[in-house]
C-alpha distance (Angstrom), angle and dihedral (degrees) to the residues before:
residue distance angle dihedral
M1 . . .
A2 3.80 . .
M3 3.72 119.4 .
R4 3.89 146.4 150.2
W5 3.70 122.8 -128.5
H6 3.87 118.6 -155.2
D7 3.78 141.3 -168.1
L8 3.89 95.8 -1.1
L9 3.62 122.3 -174.1
F10 3.92 114.5 -159.2
S11 3.82 106.1 -158.2
H12 3.78 113.0 175.6
W13 3.85 133.9 -179.2
P14 3.76 126.4 -167.2
V15 3.90 111.7 -121.1
D16 3.74 135.7 172.4
V17 3.75 117.4 -91.1
A18 3.75 88.8 -130.2
L19 3.74 91.9 65.0
L20 3.83 90.5 56.7
R21 3.83 102.0 39.3
P22 3.77 97.1 81.8
L23 3.81 89.3 50.5
I24 3.84 99.1 53.9
P25 3.96 127.8 60.9
S26 3.77 112.7 -96.1
E27 3.84 90.0 -122.5
L28 3.67 91.0 70.7
Q29 3.80 123.2 74.3
I30 3.78 114.7 -136.9
D31 3.81 107.5 -124.2
T32 3.79 117.6 -130.3
Y33 3.81 132.5 -170.2
D34 3.86 110.0 -146.6
G35 3.83 87.0 -14.1
Q36 3.79 94.7 -55.4
A37 3.86 126.1 116.6
W38 3.79 117.6 -144.1
I39 3.83 133.3 -154.0
G40 3.69 121.6 -159.2
V41 3.82 137.1 -159.2
V42 3.77 111.2 -157.8
P43 3.92 124.1 -175.6
F44 3.70 120.8 -176.1
H45 3.85 141.7 129.0
M46 3.78 132.6 -112.1
T47 3.77 133.2 -144.4
G48 3.87 130.6 178.7
V49 3.80 94.4 32.1
R50 3.75 106.4 169.8
P51 3.81 146.2 118.7
R52 3.72 106.9 -74.3
F53 3.83 115.1 -89.4
V54 3.93 89.0 17.7
P55 3.64 121.3 109.2
A56 3.75 117.4 -110.6
L57 3.87 111.6 -100.9
P58 3.95 117.2 -132.6
G59 3.76 112.0 -107.5
L60 3.77 94.0 12.2
S61 3.70 106.2 64.7
T62 3.86 101.9 53.0
F63 3.75 124.5 68.6
A64 3.75 147.1 129.7
E65 3.82 122.4 -106.6
I66 3.89 138.4 178.3
N67 3.80 123.4 -169.1
V68 3.78 137.9 -166.6
R69 3.87 112.3 -144.7
T70 3.61 149.0 166.9
Y71 3.82 134.6 -175.3
V72 3.73 131.0 -100.4
T73 3.88 141.5 165.1
A74 3.81 131.3 -142.8
E75 3.90 124.4 176.3
N76 3.93 87.0 0.6
K77 3.84 91.0 -62.3
P78 3.81 114.6 123.4
G79 3.79 119.1 -141.9
V80 3.74 149.1 149.1
W81 3.81 127.6 -79.8
F82 3.75 115.2 -159.3
F83 3.76 119.5 -149.2
S84 3.73 91.3 -177.7
L85 3.90 142.7 -9.6
D86 3.79 119.8 -161.9
A87 3.75 120.4 -166.8
T88 3.78 139.5 169.2
S89 3.86 93.9 -132.9
R90 3.89 113.6 89.3
V91 3.76 87.5 -166.2
A92 3.83 92.8 54.3
V93 3.77 91.9 45.9
R94 3.78 93.7 52.3
G95 3.82 94.5 39.3
A96 3.71 93.7 51.5
R97 3.87 96.0 45.4
W98 3.90 85.9 52.5
S99 3.77 102.6 41.7
Y100 3.84 103.6 26.3
N101 3.87 103.1 26.9
L102 3.70 86.1 -130.1
P103 3.90 120.1 156.7
Y104 3.79 98.0 -115.9
F105 3.72 125.9 170.4
F106 3.78 134.4 -173.3
A107 3.74 116.5 -115.9
R108 3.82 138.7 170.8
M109 3.73 110.5 -118.3
E110 3.92 138.6 -176.9
L111 3.74 120.7 -160.7
H112 3.76 128.8 176.8
A113 3.80 136.7 157.2
S114 3.85 125.1 -140.7
S115 3.69 141.4 157.5
S116 4.02 88.8 -83.4
G117 3.78 93.8 54.6
I118 3.78 141.0 -90.7
G119 3.75 115.7 -32.7
Y120 3.77 112.4 -151.3
A121 3.73 130.1 175.9
S122 3.69 129.1 173.8
S123 3.88 134.8 179.6
R124 3.87 120.8 -178.8
R125 3.73 115.0 -137.1
G126 3.74 109.9 -93.5
G127 4.00 90.6 28.4
A128 3.87 94.8 -97.7
A129 3.89 90.2 133.3
H130 3.79 140.1 22.8
F131 3.75 136.7 178.7
S132 3.81 129.8 178.3
A133 3.70 126.5 170.2
T134 3.87 147.0 140.7
Y135 3.72 112.2 -134.5
G136 3.78 144.9 160.1
P137 3.84 146.9 144.0
T138 3.74 123.4 -62.3
G139 3.81 102.3 -171.5
D140 3.85 147.3 9.1
V141 3.78 129.0 -44.7
Y142 3.83 114.7 -93.1
R143 3.69 137.8 173.8
S144 3.77 114.7 -125.9
V145 3.74 119.3 -115.2
P146 4.00 118.0 -120.5
G147 3.67 107.7 -104.4
S148 3.75 97.3 30.6
I149 3.71 125.2 110.7
D150 3.75 90.5 -118.7
Y151 3.96 88.5 60.5
W152 3.87 94.8 40.0
L153 3.95 91.3 55.1
T154 3.80 99.3 44.9
E155 3.93 112.3 21.7
R156 3.84 98.2 79.8
Y157 3.67 120.7 127.6
C158 3.67 106.7 -167.5
L159 3.87 142.1 43.3
Y160 3.76 131.2 -143.7
T161 3.75 126.2 -144.6
V162 3.78 140.5 168.0
D163 3.81 132.2 -131.1
T164 3.74 128.1 -139.0
Q165 3.87 90.7 -91.2
G166 3.79 91.6 55.3
R167 3.91 95.0 -107.1
I168 3.87 114.3 146.6
Y169 3.71 122.4 -128.4
R170 3.86 134.3 -173.3
G171 3.93 124.7 -148.0
D172 3.79 116.0 -163.1
I173 3.82 119.6 -139.6
H174 3.66 127.2 -164.1
H175 3.84 130.3 -162.8
L176 3.82 140.3 127.7
P177 3.85 116.5 -81.9
W178 3.81 112.3 -74.6
P179 3.84 116.9 -87.0
L180 3.81 90.8 -138.3
Q181 3.74 127.0 -168.1
P182 3.79 132.1 -171.0
A183 3.89 106.8 -106.8
F184 3.79 146.7 -163.7
A185 3.85 124.3 -145.2
N186 3.86 130.7 -170.9
I187 3.67 99.0 -160.8
E188 3.79 110.0 -164.8
S189 3.84 98.8 174.6
N190 3.72 133.0 5.8
T191 3.86 120.8 167.5
M192 3.95 93.5 146.3
T193 3.77 92.6 120.6
A194 3.91 95.8 45.2
P195 3.80 94.8 89.7
L196 3.93 87.0 58.6
G197 3.79 91.0 53.7
I198 3.80 89.9 -115.4
A199 3.90 123.9 130.0
L200 3.76 111.4 -158.3
P201 3.79 116.0 -127.6
S202 3.82 115.2 -100.2
T203 3.82 92.0 -121.4
T204 3.81 118.3 113.2
P205 3.71 111.4 -88.3
L206 3.83 123.5 -117.9
L207 3.70 105.3 -109.3
H208 3.85 136.7 -161.4
F209 3.86 132.9 164.2
A210 3.67 131.2 -150.8
R211 3.88 119.6 -169.7
R212 3.86 98.2 -157.3
V213 3.80 146.3 -20.8
D214 3.70 132.9 176.2
A215 3.78 115.9 -135.5
I216 3.78 143.9 -177.3
A217 3.73 121.0 -151.7
W218 3.89 123.9 -163.4
R219 3.73 122.5 -149.7
P220 3.84 107.8 -96.3
E221 3.86 120.6 -100.1
R222 3.71 126.4 -147.7
L223 3.86 117.3 -101.4
A224 3.85 116.7 -128.0
């Protein structure tokens, strides 16, 4: 699949590994930075979503999304573990659940840009998870440095997932390094981790913004 990701807010909170361990298959090692696990809430929107070399279809290739994630490793390859992915496209939700075994949910979202930032609001169908915020960049674009926490949180080029039989899969992702910017976020509501039974700490999240990246995702392959 080919796609473009726009106006991403990486908002991250430190959490104890013990909180995440029951929620992730034992075959996957929970990745930590200086001994600390992290959970991220990432709102953005996508355009040009389509099978590679196939034209984008009007009404199907553009939609908003927000994901809840942490970071894991298998076979010495660091990647992303998604607890949930909410999207406004029913086609994307059904397709990703079927082809990628990803925990997608349908949600109603509002997204608009203004001089004060990007206004983003999401409500999962059934009311299980909400997010509302205004966010945006506060500085110039930079490339994260290997070894830094910025790099550790964002420069990951695969995802891990599990099927209904408990088998682990890895899907590779390719894109250029993230054009990160320092960010602000006025978060009015955030219950995205409530369905997991996790209360995020009251500390200020670590924030990064990225305006756009073009990506290619391959279908996941089963690990040995």
